[in-house]
C-alpha positions in Angstrom: 132.2 96.3 132.2 130.7 97.1 128.8 132.8 94.4 127.1 131.6 91.8 129.6 128.0 92.8 129.1 128.3 92.7 125.3 129.8 89.2 125.6 126.9 88.0 127.7 124.4 89.4 125.2 126.3 87.7 122.4 126.2 84.4 124.2 122.5 84.7 124.8 121.9 85.5 121.1 124.1 82.6 120.0 122.2 80.3 122.3 118.9 81.4 120.8 120.2 80.8 117.3 121.5 77.4 118.3 118.2 76.5 119.8 116.3 77.4 116.7 118.8 75.6 114.5 118.3 72.5 116.6 114.6 72.7 116.3 114.8 73.0 112.5 116.9 69.8 112.4 114.8 67.9 115.0 111.3 66.6 114.3 110.4 64.1 116.8 109.9 64.0 120.6 110.7 60.3 120.9 114.4 61.0 120.8 114.2 62.8 124.1 111.9 61.0 126.5 112.0 62.1 130.1 110.7 60.3 133.2 108.4 62.4 135.3 105.9 61.0 137.7 102.2 61.8 137.3 102.3 62.8 133.6 100.4 61.3 130.7 102.3 60.1 127.7 101.7 63.3 125.8 102.8 65.4 128.8 105.9 63.4 129.3 106.9 63.8 125.6 106.1 67.5 125.9 108.3 67.7 128.9 111.2 66.4 126.9 110.6 68.9 124.1 110.2 71.7 126.7 113.6 70.9 128.2 115.1 70.8 124.7 113.6 74.0 123.3 111.8 76.2 125.8 113.1 76.3 129.3 116.0 78.7 128.6 113.5 81.5 128.1 110.3 80.3 129.9 112.1 78.7 132.9 112.0 75.2 134.3 108.9 76.1 136.3 107.2 77.8 133.3 107.3 81.1 135.1 109.0 83.1 132.3 112.2 83.3 134.4 114.6 81.3 132.3 118.3 82.2 132.1 117.9 84.3 129.0 114.7 86.0 130.1 116.4 89.2 131.3 117.9 89.8 127.8 114.5 89.6 126.1 112.0 92.4 125.5 109.2 91.7 125.8 109.7 89.1 128.5 108.9 85.4 127.8 105.4 84.2 128.6 104.7 83.1 132.2 102.5 80.0 131.9 101.6 79.8 135.6 98.7 82.2 135.6 97.2 80.6 132.4 97.0 83.9 130.6 97.8 84.1 126.9 98.0 86.9 124.5 97.1 85.2 121.2 93.7 83.5 121.5 90.5 83.0 119.6 88.5 83.0 122.8 87.0 86.0 124.7 89.2 88.0 127.1 89.7 86.4 130.5 89.1 82.9 129.2 91.6 80.1 128.6 92.7 79.7 125.0 91.9 76.7 122.8 94.8 74.2 122.6 94.9 75.0 118.9 95.6 78.7 119.8 98.7 77.7 121.7 99.8 75.3 118.9 99.4 78.1 116.4 101.5 80.4 118.5 104.3 77.8 118.7 104.1 77.3 114.9 103.8 81.0 114.0 105.9 82.6 116.7 105.1 86.1 118.1 106.1 89.2 116.1 108.6 91.6 117.6 109.5 89.3 120.5 112.0 86.6 121.3 109.5 83.9 120.4 110.5 82.4 117.0 108.5 80.2 114.7 108.8 76.5 115.5 107.2 75.5 112.3 109.8 72.7 111.7 108.4 70.8 114.6 105.8 68.1 113.7 102.2 68.9 114.6 102.3 66.0 117.0 105.3 67.5 118.8 103.5 70.9 119.1 100.5 69.1 120.6 102.7 67.4 123.1 104.3 70.7 124.1 100.9 72.2 124.6 99.9 69.2 126.8 103.0 69.9 129.0 102.6 73.7 129.1 99.1 73.2 130.5 100.5 71.4 133.5 102.0 74.7 134.8 98.7 76.3 135.5 96.0 75.0 137.9 93.4 76.9 135.7 93.4 74.0 133.3 92.2 71.7 136.0 89.2 73.8 137.0 88.2 75.7 133.8 87.3 75.0 130.3 88.7 77.0 127.3 86.4 79.8 126.1 84.4 79.4 122.9 86.1 80.8 119.9 84.6 84.2 118.9 82.7 84.4 115.6 84.5 86.4 112.8 82.1 87.6 110.2 83.0 87.5 106.5 85.3 90.3 105.5 83.6 93.0 103.5 85.0 94.8 100.5 87.4 97.6 101.1 85.9 101.0 100.3 87.0 104.6 100.8 84.1 105.1 103.2 85.3 102.2 105.3 88.9 103.4 105.4 87.8 106.9 106.5 85.4 105.5 109.1 88.2 103.2 110.4 90.4 106.3 110.9 87.5 108.0 112.9 87.2 104.9 115.1 91.0 104.8 115.6 90.6 108.2 117.0 87.4 107.7 118.9 88.6 104.7 120.9 91.9 106.4 121.4 94.2 103.8 119.8 96.6 106.6 119.0 97.4 107.2 122.7 99.4 104.0 122.7 100.1 103.2 119.0 100.7 106.8 117.9 99.0 108.9 115.3 100.9 107.2 112.5 100.8 103.7 114.1 104.5 103.7 115.0 104.0 102.6 118.6 105.0 105.9 120.0 101.9 107.4 121.4 101.9 109.6 124.6 101.2 106.5 126.8 103.8 104.2 125.1 106.6 104.7 127.6 104.4 104.1 130.6 102.9 100.7 129.7 103.6 97.5 131.6 102.4 93.9 131.3 100.6 92.1 134.0 103.9 91.1 135.6 105.0 94.8 135.8 107.5 94.6 133.1 107.7 97.4 130.6 106.0 96.7 127.3 105.8 98.6 124.0 102.7 99.1 121.9 102.7 97.4 118.5 104.4 99.4 115.7 102.1 98.9 112.7 104.2 101.3 110.5 107.3 99.1 110.4 105.6 95.7 110.4 104.3 93.4 107.6 102.3 91.3 110.0 100.7 91.6 113.4 101.5 90.3 116.9 99.3 87.2 116.5 99.2 86.7 112.8 99.4 88.3 109.4 95.8 88.3 107.9 93.0 90.8 108.3 91.0 88.1 110.2 94.0 87.9 112.7 93.8 91.6 113.3 90.0 91.6 113.6 90.3 88.7 116.2 92.9 90.7 118.2 90.5 93.7 118.5 87.7 91.5 119.8 89.7 89.2 122.1 92.3 91.6 123.3 95.8 90.5 124.1 95.4 89.3 127.7 98.4 90.0 130.0 99.1 93.3 128.1 97.5 96.7 128.1 95.7 95.8 124.8 92.1 95.4 125.8 89.2 93.7 124.1 87.0 96.1 122.1 84.1 93.6 121.8 81.9 95.9 123.9 83.1 99.1 122.3 82.9 98.6 118.6 80.5 96.8 116.3 81.7 94.0 113.9 81.5 96.3 110.9 83.5 99.0 112.7 86.1 96.4 113.6 86.6 95.7 109.9 86.8 99.4 109.1 89.5 99.7 111.8 91.4 96.8 110.2 91.3 98.5 106.8 92.5 101.8 108.2 95.4 100.2 110.1 96.5 98.5 106.9 97.1 102.0 105.5 99.6 102.5 108.3 101.7 99.6 107.0 103.5 101.2 103.9 105.9 98.2 103.5 103.2 95.5 103.5 102.4 94.2 100.0 98.9 93.0 101.2 97.9 96.7 101.8 98.1 97.7 98.1 94.3 98.4 97.8 94.2 100.3 101.1 97.2 102.3 100.2 95.7 103.3 96.9 92.5 104.4 98.7 94.5 106.4 101.2 96.3 108.1 98.4 93.0 108.8 96.6 91.6 110.3 99.8 94.7 112.3 100.6 94.5 110.6 104.0 96.7 112.2 106.6 97.5 111.1 110.2 94.8 112.0 112.7 95.1 115.2 114.8 94.1 114.6 118.4 91.6 117.2 119.7 89.7 117.6 116.4 86.3 116.0 115.7 86.4 112.4 114.5 84.5 112.4 111.3 83.0 110.3 109.6 82.0 107.7 112.2 79.6 104.9 111.9 78.1 106.0 115.3 76.9 109.1 113.4 75.5 107.3 110.3 
């Protein structure tokens, strides 16, 4: 039984590798046109691309129930509800088309969703056009307005310390753990909106984030939340300056990331240690 299961997993892995390799050597949707009534030209081209690259995971109906879905953790995105993790728009709203294009190009860290950067921008746009046909929300709602991200301030010891206090105050540690390893006391109980188990992000062992790699990407995730997951929006709980402080502190939890050099130097200078739940959270911008 174990041998058979291993063989199935190996086949699934090889299929994923083959799909990615095909994408890297592709480049145009015109080589795979598909007839489908009621679709625009872009949606028809996107349909062909979807059948070439996406349906094995996301399913023919876009419901996240493709043949390889059961082997993936986290599960593939279900496009039918029109809910997306990686967005520049407020929680509960539809993403911009560019948000979905960016996800296709970038991929999603620590998931089965690879980067499809070799695809032309026109092909990614066609894929987005077809993906939108899976959800009725796109017919009745407009995408949200992208949130404003203020200019990133300079990193200072005070900001890093305050970020640690905020990390504790808003209880990020309950899911992400006191060292950001994704092993907090709630980590084994979390599920996504479809009821599938989902793990919190592990900052400690990552050089990027779920929806990007820059400080602005992390700031955006705080303020938009990752819809469909237990990660909420903190737009109503922390101020813009506090969000930047939290970004800087979380960078100190990424010891392998080269971009965190300044934050790591500050953490070493401060002798910063992991938080201890149950002790006062000081300093905190709420108390300034």
